[in-house]
C-alpha positions, 0 to 999 in steps of 0.5 A: 499500500502507497500513501496517497496524500503528501501531508500525511507522507509529509507527516510520516517522513517527519515522524521517521525522522525524530523516532530515529533521532530518539533511538540514537538519543536513548542509545546515548543517555543509557551510556551515560546513566551505566557511567553515572552508576545507573545500570538499570535506568542505563537498561531503559534507555537501551529498551526505549532505543528499541521502542523508538527504532520499531516506530521509525521502521514502521513509519519507513515501511509505510513510505516504502514505495515513496523513492527519492530524496528528501529534507526531513524536518524533525524536533529533537531533544539535545544535550548530554548531561546528568542523567536526571537531566537526560531523564527530563529531556526524554520526559519531554520528549515523550510527552511532545509526541503524546499531547503535541506531534501524534495527535495531529499526525493521527488525525491527518491520516484518519481524514486522509483515510490513509489507514496503514499511517494511522496503524503506525501513528496510533501505534507509537501513540499509545507505546509513548505513553508507557515510555513516559511513566516509565521515565518520570518513575526513573528519573524519581529515583535518580533525583534520589541518587537510586537506579530503578530495581534489577527488573527485565523491560520487554518490548513488543516488536510490533508496536514497540510497548514496553513494560517492567516486570514481566511481559503481558500475554499478550500486548494491550496496544497491538494484540501480539504474544508476549512470548515475541516481547525483546527482553532488555 
């Protein structure tokens, strides 16, 4: 299926750029958290980095027939400071996607009847909600100079939904079986 509407295609490219940068940013912040003495927060960053890669891949796949060179405007959070501040950057980025970016992109895709884009945007916005909550929890602990518990994180390889502890039987966002979740 090809994207028929230029605006939805532009939003997919922008979201792809933003998710790609989030992936790299979280990998960098994961290394920094580990160096700061927060190995479990580092694992959280790695897990969410994988989820952001899934979002980028989903957006890219929807655009598979859009061949060509494009300039891609995308918002991004920059800075490499303390783990607490890096977590605040992560929270800010996730909340921007939840409250600003994805609602507009999703409604546009609905209006333009772009089913594959709707699915990709929906998966991303729903997963970003759990990412924001996990980052808030991690930041609360880091502010007290505490790491997260040594729990596993599981990421749905279809939509990027991320959970601490045990994988669910089925993903609450996309319905994928828990047994396919990637463990961090």
